[in-house]
All heavy atoms as an XYZ file, in Angstrom:
853
protein
N      79.764    111.471     99.956
C      79.772    110.051     99.680
C      78.498    109.428    100.223
O      78.072    109.757    101.314
C      80.962    109.408    100.363
C      82.132    109.222     99.455
S      83.381    108.212    100.205
C      84.699    109.382    100.179
N      77.961    108.537     99.455
C      76.773    107.858     99.955
C      77.158    106.510    100.564
O      78.332    106.176    100.682
C      75.731    107.705     98.838
C      76.218    106.865     97.687
O      77.097    106.034     97.847
N      75.649    107.082     96.526
N      76.167    105.747    100.939
C      76.417    104.485    101.635
C      77.048    103.425    100.732
O      77.549    102.425    101.235
C      75.113    103.951    102.214
N      77.039    103.613     99.439
C      77.640    102.643     98.538
C      79.076    103.014     98.161
O      79.969    102.170     98.215
C      76.793    102.504     97.263
C      77.387    101.563     96.263
C      77.359    100.197     96.479
C      77.996    102.047     95.118
C      77.931     99.321     95.565
C      78.561    101.186     94.204
C      78.523     99.822     94.433
N      79.297    104.255     97.788
C      80.622    104.629     97.306
C      81.663    104.683     98.424
O      82.841    104.443     98.163
C      80.590    105.983     96.577
O      80.087    106.979     97.462
C      79.756    105.911     95.321
N      81.260    104.990     99.639
C      82.207    105.028    100.757
C      82.883    103.688    100.997
O      84.116    103.599    100.983
N      82.112    102.614    101.215
C      82.745    101.304    101.390
C      83.498    100.815    100.164
O      84.537    100.165    100.287
C      81.577    100.374    101.721
C      80.531    101.257    102.285
C      80.688    102.569    101.560
N      83.007    101.120     98.970
C      83.710    100.695     97.752
C      85.068    101.388     97.648
O      86.084    100.747     97.360
C      82.851    100.954     96.491
C      83.668    100.792     95.227
C      81.654    100.036     96.470
N      85.105    102.684     97.901
C      86.376    103.402     97.854
C      87.314    102.948     98.969
O      88.532    102.851     98.767
C      86.136    104.906     97.934
C      85.530    105.534     96.684
C      85.241    107.006     96.907
C      86.420    105.344     95.488
N      86.766    102.660    100.146
C      87.602    102.151    101.236
C      88.195    100.798    100.864
O      89.377    100.535    101.129
C      86.780    102.039    102.516
N      87.396     99.937    100.240
C      87.917     98.639     99.809
C      88.990     98.804     98.733
O      90.016     98.138     98.770
C      86.794     97.743     99.288
C      87.297     96.485     98.658
C      87.778     95.459     99.443
C      87.313     96.329     97.291
C      88.272     94.292     98.875
C      87.800     95.175     96.713
C      88.279     94.162     97.512
N      88.751     99.693     97.781
C      89.736     99.893     96.722
C      91.039    100.482     97.261
O      92.108    100.206     96.723
C      89.164    100.779     95.620
C      88.072    100.132     94.766
C      87.519    101.136     93.768
C      88.587     98.902     94.056
N      90.950    101.261     98.317
C      92.168    101.840     98.903
C      92.909    100.842     99.778
O      94.133    100.854     99.839
C      91.810    103.074     99.717
N      92.177     99.970    100.467
C      92.833     99.088    101.437
C      92.879     97.630    101.019
O      93.660     96.864    101.575
C      92.129     99.168    102.801
O      90.772     98.723    102.668
C      92.147    100.578    103.352
N      92.068     97.215    100.080
C      92.035     95.810     99.708
C      92.163     95.569     98.221
O      91.716     94.544     97.702
N      92.795     96.494     97.524
C      92.889     96.370     96.067
C      93.685     95.148     95.627
O      93.491     94.637     94.545
C      93.464     97.643     95.447
C      94.787     98.040     96.061
O      95.439     97.259     96.728
N      95.178     99.266     95.810
N      94.569     94.637     96.480
C      95.340     93.445     96.134
C      94.454     92.206     96.036
O      94.835     91.218     95.419
C      96.450     93.209     97.173
C      95.968     93.218     98.592
C      95.460     92.078     99.186
C      96.016     94.381     99.351
C      95.017     92.098    100.484
C      95.578     94.398    100.652
C      95.073     93.260    101.218
O      94.620     93.279    102.504
N      93.249     92.260     96.606
C      92.338     91.117     96.524
C      91.721     90.977     95.137
O      91.139     89.944     94.819
C      91.227     91.253     97.571
C      91.690     91.171     99.016
C      90.540     91.483     99.951
C      92.273     89.810     99.314
N      91.849     91.977     94.311
C      91.304     91.911     92.952
C      92.268     91.289     91.953
O      91.884     90.984     90.833
C      90.922     93.321     92.487
C      89.853     94.023     93.317
C      89.666     95.445     92.819
C      88.556     93.258     93.268
N      93.520     91.099     92.338
C      94.526     90.626     91.380
C      94.257     89.191     90.935
O      94.272     88.904     89.733
C      95.930     90.729     91.993
C      97.003     90.349     91.031
C      97.377     91.225     90.033
C      97.632     89.113     91.102
C      98.359     90.887     89.118
C      98.605     88.763     90.202
C      98.970     89.650     89.211
N      94.033     88.279     91.868
C      93.841     86.880     91.472
C      92.601     86.672     90.611
O      92.687     85.985     89.586
C      93.806     85.947     92.682
C      93.660     84.526     92.249
C      94.636     83.718     91.755
C      92.460     83.759     92.219
N      94.127     82.497     91.421
C      92.784     82.492     91.701
C      91.148     84.014     92.573
C      91.844     81.498     91.535
C      90.213     83.017     92.409
C      90.568     81.770     91.891
N      91.435     87.242     90.961
C      90.285     87.035     90.062
C      90.515     87.589     88.657
O      90.125     86.955     87.670
C      89.139     87.780     90.763
C      89.525     87.794     92.194
C      91.015     87.908     92.201
N      91.171     88.735     88.550
C      91.450     89.277     87.213
C      92.473     88.432     86.473
O      92.347     88.212     85.267
C      91.933     90.728     87.331
C      90.874     91.731     87.790
C      91.487     93.106     87.967
C      89.721     91.775     86.816
N      93.485     87.950     87.184
C      94.473     87.080     86.551
C      93.804     85.800     86.052
O      94.103     85.309     84.965
C      95.589     86.747     87.541
C      96.681     85.892     86.930
C      97.660     86.468     86.139
C      96.717     84.519     87.129
C      98.657     85.703     85.565
C      97.701     83.743     86.562
C      98.671     84.337     85.783
O      99.642     83.568     85.208
N      92.889     85.270     86.827
C      92.194     84.034     86.437
C      91.319     84.254     85.211
O      91.202     83.375     84.353
C      91.344     83.539     87.607
C      90.719     82.211     87.329
C      90.088     81.637     88.569
N      89.587     80.321     88.241
C      88.341     79.955     88.433
N      87.482     80.782     88.970
N      87.959     78.746     88.111
N      90.696     85.417     85.116
C      89.855     85.716     83.952
C      90.707     85.808     82.676
O      90.347     85.258     81.640
C      89.074     87.030     84.172
C      87.983     86.812     85.219
C      88.463     87.538     82.874
C      87.312     88.087     85.683
N      91.845     86.484     82.767
C      92.664     86.701     81.575
C      93.598     85.542     81.251
O      94.111     85.460     80.147
C      93.464     87.997     81.720
C      92.591     89.214     81.702
C      92.553     90.055     82.791
C      91.792     89.508     80.612
C      91.742     91.181     82.786
C      90.982     90.623     80.590
C      90.955     91.464     81.684
N      93.846     84.649     82.222
C      94.716     83.492     82.000
C      93.993     82.230     82.485
O      94.251     81.742     83.583
C      96.033     83.644     82.749
C      96.867     84.791     82.306
N      96.374     85.929     81.752
C      98.198     84.978     82.330
C      97.328     86.764     81.463
N      98.462     86.215     81.809
N      93.085     81.690     81.676
C      92.280     80.556     82.125
C      93.052     79.236     82.213
O      92.571     78.281     82.810
C      91.167     80.477     81.087
C      91.738     81.099     79.863
C      92.699     82.139     80.347
N      94.228     79.162     81.644
C      95.024     77.939     81.660
C      95.544     77.676     83.073
O      96.052     78.573     83.739
C      96.200     78.123     80.707
C      96.896     76.878     80.325
C      97.940     77.258     79.278
C      98.650     76.058     78.774
N      99.695     76.422     77.817
N      95.417     76.441     83.538
C      95.886     76.102     84.880
C      97.402     75.987     84.885
O      97.970     75.097     84.277
C      95.257     74.799     85.362
C      93.795     74.928     85.651
C      93.255     73.687     86.298
C      91.801     73.875     86.627
N      91.226     72.744     87.308
N      98.039     76.886     85.597
C      99.491     76.888     85.698
C      99.901     76.881     87.160
O      99.088     77.095     88.056
C     100.090     78.125     85.016
O      99.612     79.286     85.689
C      99.729     78.202     83.554
N     101.160     76.658     87.369
C     101.704     76.678     88.721
C     101.572     78.081     89.319
O     101.271     78.235     90.502
C     103.172     76.255     88.679
C     103.820     76.151     90.033
C     105.281     75.752     89.915
O     105.845     75.734     88.832
N     105.887     75.442     91.039
N     101.767     79.097     88.499
C     101.645     80.479     88.975
C     100.226     80.767     89.446
O     100.011     81.384     90.478
C     102.035     81.452     87.871
C     101.897     82.904     88.292
C     102.232     83.843     87.160
N     103.662     83.841     86.932
C     104.236     84.406     85.885
N     103.507     85.007     84.965
N     105.548     84.382     85.745
N      99.236     80.315     88.671
C      97.843     80.575     89.035
C      97.483     79.888     90.337
O      96.790     80.465     91.182
C      96.918     80.114     87.912
C      95.500     80.599     88.119
C      94.653     80.258     86.943
N      93.704     79.244     87.349
C      92.716     78.802     86.602
N      92.567     79.255     85.388
N      91.903     77.899     87.040
N      97.971     78.673     90.545
C      97.685     77.978     91.796
C      98.364     78.644     92.982
O      97.783     78.761     94.057
C      98.102     76.511     91.692
C      97.197     75.720     90.786
C      97.595     74.262     90.710
O      98.690     73.893     91.115
N      96.703     73.442     90.183
N      99.584     79.111     92.788
C     100.283     79.816     93.867
C      99.597     81.140     94.177
O      99.462     81.522     95.352
C     101.738     80.041     93.480
N      99.140     81.846     93.148
C      98.403     83.083     93.379
C      97.087     82.819     94.087
O      96.643     83.629     94.903
C      98.164     83.820     92.058
C      99.374     84.519     91.454
C      99.045     85.000     90.047
C      99.824     85.668     92.327
N      96.441     81.692     93.786
C      95.197     81.348     94.482
C      95.456     81.104     95.968
O      94.695     81.569     96.818
C      94.541     80.121     93.849
C      93.333     79.660     94.611
C      92.177     80.415     94.604
C      93.360     78.491     95.348
C      91.056     80.009     95.313
C      92.260     78.078     96.057
C      91.096     78.834     96.042
N      96.533     80.374     96.291
C      96.852     80.142     97.711
C      97.123     81.456     98.433
O      96.687     81.659     99.561
C      98.038     79.200     97.825
C      97.681     77.774     97.522
C      98.830     76.821     97.844
N      98.932     75.865     96.753
C      99.858     75.869     95.817
N     100.820     76.745     95.834
N      99.839     74.970     94.854
N      97.841     82.348     97.788
C      98.098     83.660     98.378
C      96.798     84.452     98.523
O      96.577     85.113     99.535
C      99.099     84.442     97.526
C      99.459     85.838     98.034
C     100.185     85.739     99.370
C     100.307     86.567     97.010
N      95.911     84.351     97.533
C      94.616     85.035     97.585
C      93.790     84.561     98.778
O      93.203     85.380     99.497
C      93.854     84.800     96.278
C      92.439     85.288     96.294
C      92.164     86.639     96.219
C      91.388     84.392     96.384
C      90.861     87.094     96.230
C      90.082     84.837     96.399
C      89.808     86.196     96.316
N      93.751     83.263     99.011
C      92.994     82.729    100.151
C      93.581     83.253    101.460
O      92.842     83.674    102.360
C      92.975     81.185    100.123
C      92.424     80.615    101.410
C      92.174     80.688     98.936
N      94.902     83.262    101.569
C      95.555     83.790    102.766
C      95.218     85.278    102.951
O      94.905     85.722    104.067
C      97.069     83.588    102.651
C      97.847     84.121    103.806
C      97.800     83.489    105.042
C      98.610     85.260    103.662
C      98.510     83.990    106.119
C      99.332     85.764    104.727
C      99.273     85.136    105.956
N      95.256     86.056    101.866
C      94.941     87.480    101.941
C      93.495     87.715    102.358
O      93.213     88.616    103.152
C      95.211     88.149    100.598
C      96.671     88.238    100.236
C      96.907     88.685     98.812
O      95.937     88.741     98.020
O      98.067     88.984     98.481
N      92.565     86.931    101.827
C      91.154     87.088    102.184
C      90.937     86.790    103.665
O      90.200     87.507    104.350
C      90.260     86.184    101.300
C      88.860     86.059    101.857
C      90.214     86.713     99.886
N      91.591     85.761    104.167
C      91.452     85.415    105.587
C      91.996     86.545    106.461
O      91.333     86.978    107.414
C      92.156     84.076    105.902
C      92.274     83.849    107.388
C      91.412     82.927    105.235
N      93.179     87.043    106.156
C      93.772     88.131    106.948
C      92.910     89.388    106.861
O      92.626     90.035    107.877
C      95.221     88.428    106.483
C      96.121     87.224    106.726
C      95.772     89.666    107.169
C      96.284     86.849    108.167
N      92.474     89.752    105.661
C      91.652     90.947    105.473
C      90.317     90.797    106.206
O      89.836     91.733    106.850
C      91.426     91.199    103.987
C      90.792     92.529    103.675
C      91.567     93.669    103.584
C      89.428     92.656    103.458
C      91.005     94.900    103.292
C      88.855     93.870    103.172
C      89.642     94.990    103.087
O      89.072     96.206    102.805
N      89.715     89.631    106.120
C      88.442     89.388    106.805
C      88.574     89.449    108.316
O      87.726     90.042    109.001
N      89.629     88.833    108.845
C      89.840     88.885    110.295
C      90.105     90.308    110.771
O      89.552     90.738    111.797
C      90.998     87.974    110.695
C      90.738     86.478    110.619
C      92.019     85.708    110.898
C      89.652     86.080    111.602
N      90.919     91.043    110.050
C      91.216     92.424    110.441
C      89.966     93.297    110.374
O      89.709     94.098    111.279
C      92.316     93.006    109.557
C      92.792     94.404    109.915
C      93.421     94.407    111.297
C      93.772     94.900    108.887
N      89.173     93.135    109.343
C      87.949     93.914    109.217
C      86.948     93.529    110.301
O      86.285     94.396    110.879
C      87.336     93.721    107.820
O      88.318     94.081    106.842
C      86.106     94.570    107.631
N      86.856     92.246    110.604
C      85.979     91.806    111.690
C      86.401     92.370    113.037
O      85.562     92.829    113.821
N      87.711     92.357    113.304
C      88.203     92.944    114.548
C      87.959     94.452    114.591
O      87.659     94.999    115.658
C      89.691     92.650    114.713
C      90.047     91.204    115.046
C      91.558     91.017    115.019
C      89.484     90.820    116.392
N      88.062     95.118    113.455
C      87.787     96.550    113.403
C      86.319     96.837    113.719
O      86.000     97.755    114.481
C      88.157     97.110    112.030
C      87.918     98.599    111.810
C      88.809     99.419    112.731
C      88.158     98.966    110.366
N      85.426     96.052    113.170
C      83.994     96.238    113.434
C      83.687     95.972    114.909
O      82.932     96.724    115.539
C      83.156     95.339    112.506
C      83.271     95.856    111.072
C      81.699     95.294    112.947
C      82.672     94.936    110.038
N      84.272     94.919    115.461
C      84.067     94.637    116.882
C      84.619     95.770    117.740
O      83.981     96.202    118.716
C      84.718     93.291    117.255
C      83.937     92.143    116.617
C      84.776     93.113    118.771
C      84.623     90.804    116.735
N      85.780     96.298    117.390
C      86.385     97.383    118.162
C      85.538     98.645    118.117
O      85.438     99.357    119.121
C      87.788     97.675    117.640
N      84.915     98.933    116.983
C      84.072    100.124    116.867
C      82.906    100.034    117.851
O      82.538    101.029    118.488
C      83.568    100.297    115.422
C      82.440    101.301    115.336
C      84.713    100.708    114.521
N      82.330     98.860    118.018
C      81.174     98.713    118.894
C      81.540     98.463    120.356
O      80.755     98.768    121.242
C      80.273     97.585    118.382
C      79.552     97.988    117.125
C      79.895     97.436    115.905
C      78.548     98.940    117.155
C      79.249     97.816    114.747
C      77.891     99.331    116.004
C      78.241     98.763    114.809
O      77.602     99.145    113.665
N      82.714     97.919    120.624
C      83.092     97.586    122.002
C      83.881     98.680    122.721
O      83.751     98.830    123.922
C      83.921     96.298    122.024
C      83.177     95.067    121.588
C      82.248     94.645    122.680
N      81.481     93.494    122.251
C      81.173     92.507    123.032
N      81.569     92.498    124.275
N      80.461     91.519    122.572
N      84.716     99.408    122.004
C      85.578    100.419    122.624
C      84.899    101.777    122.466
O      84.680    102.243    121.348
C      86.982    100.422    121.977
C      87.621     99.046    122.157
C      87.847    101.514    122.588
C      88.916     98.862    121.418
N      84.559    102.441    123.576
C      83.785    103.683    123.499
C      84.472    104.812    122.719
O      83.819    105.510    121.950
C      83.593    104.096    124.952
C      83.896    102.896    125.764
C      84.803    102.037    124.955
N      85.745    105.028    122.889
C      86.430    106.130    122.226
C      87.338    105.654    121.104
O      88.395    106.242    120.850
C      87.253    106.915    123.245
C      86.378    107.670    124.225
O      85.265    108.045    123.826
O      86.797    107.864    125.371
N      86.929    104.638    120.398
C      87.744    104.077    119.325
C      87.966    105.083    118.200
O      89.009    105.082    117.552
C      87.101    102.809    118.781
C      87.944    102.087    117.785
C      89.008    101.311    118.198
C      87.690    102.193    116.427
C      89.803    100.646    117.287
C      88.474    101.527    115.509
C      89.527    100.757    115.937
N      86.993    105.953    117.981
C      87.092    106.896    116.864
C      88.179    107.948    117.076
O      88.552    108.634    116.137
C      85.744    107.575    116.633
C      85.263    108.370    117.806
N      84.624    107.772    118.863
C      85.351    109.679    118.092
C      84.322    108.691    119.756
N      84.749    109.866    119.315
N      88.707    108.104    118.289
C      89.727    109.121    118.538
C      91.080    108.760    117.934
O      91.800    109.637    117.486
C      89.886    109.371    120.035
C      88.726    110.105    120.619
N      88.412    111.394    120.267
C      87.790    109.721    121.521
C      87.343    111.772    120.929
N      86.938    110.780    121.686
N      91.457    107.516    117.953
C      92.754    107.146    117.396
C      92.763    105.779    116.751
O      93.692    105.436    116.034
N      91.729    105.039    116.980
C      91.669    103.680    116.459
C      91.584    103.605    114.953
O      92.181    102.728    114.329
N      90.850    104.532    114.340
C      90.728    104.505    112.887
C      92.055    104.828    112.213
O      92.380    104.265    111.179
C      89.638    105.467    112.408
C      88.253    104.938    112.632
C      87.388    105.580    113.490
C      87.833    103.796    111.985
C      86.119    105.092    113.699
C      86.566    103.286    112.186
C      85.700    103.942    113.050
N      92.812    105.736    112.803
C      94.130    106.050    112.251
C      95.045    104.834    112.334
O      95.727    104.481    111.362
C      94.757    107.240    112.983
C      96.156    107.627    112.529
C      96.131    108.084    111.078
C      96.714    108.706    113.422
N      95.038    104.163    113.469
C      95.838    102.953    113.633
C      95.388    101.863    112.662
O      96.221    101.203    112.031
C      95.751    102.453    115.077
C      96.513    101.180    115.392
C      98.007    101.411    115.231
C      96.191    100.720    116.797
N      94.088    101.703    112.509
C      93.566    100.693    111.590
C      93.953    101.011    110.146
O      94.329    100.111    109.389
C      92.050    100.595    111.723
N      93.893    102.271    109.772
C      94.261    102.641    108.403
C      95.745    102.416    108.154
O      96.136    101.969    107.068
C      93.895    104.101    108.129
C      94.070    104.504    106.695
C      93.217    103.710    105.718
O      92.108    103.280    106.064
O      93.691    103.506    104.588
N      96.575    102.684    109.142
C      98.004    102.409    109.007
C      98.237    100.917    108.817
O      99.022    100.499    107.959
C      98.780    102.958    110.224
C      98.791    104.481    110.191
C     100.199    102.416    110.252
C      99.306    105.125    111.459
N      97.540    100.089    109.589
C      97.684     98.630    109.458
C      97.218     98.174    108.078
O      97.885     97.361    107.429
C      96.912     97.904    110.579
C      96.843     96.413    110.330
C      97.548     98.187    111.933
N      96.088     98.699    107.606
C      95.599     98.339    106.275
C      96.601     98.736    105.189
O      96.835     97.980    104.245
C      94.251     99.004    105.987
C      93.060     98.240    106.521
C      92.219     98.813    107.465
C      92.754     96.976    106.063
C      91.108     98.136    107.940
C      91.651     96.281    106.532
C      90.836     96.870    107.475
O      89.749     96.186    107.934
N      97.182     99.916    105.290
C      98.138    100.355    104.274
C      99.434     99.545    104.320
O     100.028     99.262    103.276
C      98.429    101.846    104.425
C      97.239    102.756    104.090
C      97.588    104.202    104.347
C      96.771    102.544    102.676
N      99.857     99.143    105.507
C     101.021     98.257    105.615
C     100.707     96.905    104.965
O     101.542     96.335    104.259
C     101.462     98.103    107.090
C     102.441     96.965    107.261
C     102.047     99.400    107.609
N      99.491     96.414    105.179
C      99.089     95.157    104.532
C      99.070     95.293    103.014
O      99.430     94.354    102.300
C      97.720     94.707    105.030
C      97.694     94.000    106.364
C      96.263     93.632    106.734
C      98.556     92.764    106.348
N      98.636     96.435    102.506
C      98.639     96.650    101.057
C     100.054     96.495    100.510
O     100.288     95.779     99.529
C      98.064     98.047    100.704
C      98.375     98.418     99.262
C      96.577     98.082    100.932
N     101.014     97.137    101.159
C     102.400     97.062    100.691
C     102.930     95.635    100.798
O     103.523     95.097     99.853
C     103.284     98.048    101.488
C     104.745     97.841    101.179
C     102.870     99.476    101.203
N     102.709     94.990    101.933
C     103.219     93.628    102.146
C     102.603     92.647    101.150
O     103.311     91.830    100.550
C     102.960     93.176    103.595
C     103.860     93.955    104.552
C     103.177     91.677    103.753
C     103.529     93.737    106.009
N     101.293     92.727    100.947
C     100.647     91.763    100.058
C     100.963     92.029     98.590
O     100.988     91.101     97.787
C      99.147     91.719    100.300
C      98.779     90.946    101.549
C      97.693     91.317    102.309
C      99.520     89.864    101.956
C      97.351     90.614    103.440
C      99.195     89.155    103.090
C      98.107     89.526    103.831
N     101.197     93.279     98.190
C     101.629     93.516     96.817
C     103.035     92.983     96.595
O     103.346     92.437     95.532
C     101.542     94.986     96.429
C     100.196     95.364     95.897
C      99.324     96.244     96.441
C      99.549     94.852     94.724
N      98.174     96.316     95.679
C      98.289     95.476     94.617
C      99.908     93.929     93.747
C      97.402     95.209     93.579
C      99.019     93.655     92.719
C      97.784     94.283     92.638
N     103.897     93.114     97.599
C     105.243     92.532     97.493
C     105.149     91.011     97.422
O     105.846     90.374     96.625
C     106.121     92.998     98.670
C     106.421     94.484     98.524
C     107.404     92.191     98.746
C     107.077     95.097     99.744
N     104.268     90.422     98.239
C     104.087     88.966     98.205
C     103.529     88.513     96.859
O     103.944     87.478     96.321
C     103.158     88.527     99.335
N     102.612     89.281     96.299
C     102.060     88.940     94.981
C     103.146     88.981     93.909
O     103.226     88.097     93.059
C     100.913     89.903     94.622
O      99.892     89.807     95.618
C     100.322     89.575     93.266
N     103.980     89.998     93.957
C     105.085     90.069     92.994
C     106.053     88.904     93.197
O     106.551     88.338     92.222
C     105.838     91.402     93.112
C     107.025     91.443     92.201
C     106.868     91.586     90.836
C     108.308     91.302     92.698
C     107.946     91.602     89.982
C     109.407     91.314     91.854
C     109.220     91.463     90.501
O     110.299     91.465     89.673
N     106.308     88.535     94.450
C     107.189     87.399     94.721
C     106.633     86.103     94.165
O     107.367     85.309     93.564
N     105.342     85.869     94.343
C     104.713     84.668     93.779
C     104.749     84.732     92.261
O     105.008     83.745     91.591
C     103.259     84.538     94.300
C     102.486     83.511     93.512
C     103.266     84.186     95.771
N     104.499     85.904     91.715
C     104.515     86.089     90.266
C     105.893     85.772     89.691
O     106.025     85.107     88.671
C     104.135     87.530     89.956
C     104.126     87.867     88.505
C     105.178     88.284     87.758
C     103.020     87.803     87.619
N     104.794     88.504     86.471
C     103.472     88.217     86.349
C     101.699     87.452     87.773
C     102.647     88.285     85.259
C     100.870     87.516     86.676
C     101.339     87.920     85.437
N     106.948     86.224     90.353
C     108.299     86.055     89.832
C     108.839     84.644     90.044
O     109.644     84.164     89.251
C     109.238     87.068     90.491
N     108.413     83.961     91.092
C     108.973     82.655     91.431
C     108.329     81.486     90.693
O     108.886     80.402     90.671
C     108.857     82.397     92.934
C     109.871     83.199     93.720
O     110.842     83.688     93.113
O     109.673     83.343     94.940
N     107.152     81.681     90.129
C     106.445     80.569     89.500
C     106.356     80.778     87.996
O     106.053     81.867     87.515
C     105.032     80.448     90.085
C     105.081     80.021     91.523
O     105.502     78.927     91.831
N     104.676     80.904     92.420
N     106.571     79.703     87.288
C     106.569     79.752     85.828
C     105.138     79.792     85.296
O     104.281     79.041     85.753
C     107.288     78.534     85.278
O     107.149     78.494     83.871
N     104.886     80.621     84.277
C     103.543     80.651     83.697
C     103.305     79.538     82.687
O     102.208     79.369     82.199
C     103.502     82.009     83.009
C     104.920     82.275     82.620
C     105.739     81.655     83.725
N     104.325     78.738     82.397
C     104.211     77.727     81.357
C     104.004     76.319     81.879
O     103.580     75.452     81.149
C     105.454     77.755     80.460
C     105.682     79.096     79.857
C     106.769     79.865     80.213
C     104.767     79.617     78.940
C     106.965     81.120     79.657
C     104.958     80.873     78.380
C     106.055     81.608     78.749
O     106.241     82.842     78.216
N     104.302     76.093     83.141
C     104.127     74.745     83.691
C     102.658     74.503     83.994
O     102.038     75.247     84.744
C     104.946     74.601     84.975
C     106.433     74.725     84.754
C     107.201     74.637     86.062
O     106.646     74.128     87.036
O     108.335     75.108     86.088
N     102.129     73.477     83.403
C     100.724     73.156     83.609
C     100.618     72.032     84.627
O     101.203     70.972     84.463
C     100.053     72.738     82.270
C      98.621     72.346     82.497
C     100.158     73.860     81.262
N      99.886     72.296     85.694
C      99.622     71.272     86.697
C      98.308     70.587     86.374
O      97.313     71.243     86.098
C      99.559     71.886     88.091
C     100.909     72.388     88.554
O     101.930     71.820     88.132
O     100.930     73.342     89.334
N      98.304     69.307     86.437
C      97.064     68.568     86.132
C      96.257     68.286     87.354
O      96.623     68.202     88.410
C      97.409     67.271     85.417
C      98.124     67.466     84.085
C      98.510     66.116     83.510
C      97.262     68.216     83.113
């Protein structure tokens, strides 16, 4: 893996739920209640993902032996977030009507 494909594959494995709202917005340009709810969830997901990634970067540089078990713990947390946020995305998808247009 080179310096480009490694981070891209890591993002696709741990942050693939962040791609749902932009793709939904591209394919459904009409402003609906569902799209607005998905946007709010997207902002929340970006904040959580950004904070977790920032803490991971800080931990790599601050904790001397972080590579011994920290990466495994971080990957477990990322995978738990993937499951939780996909469930949350489905919940927002199911609870909001695609036909109601908010002005």
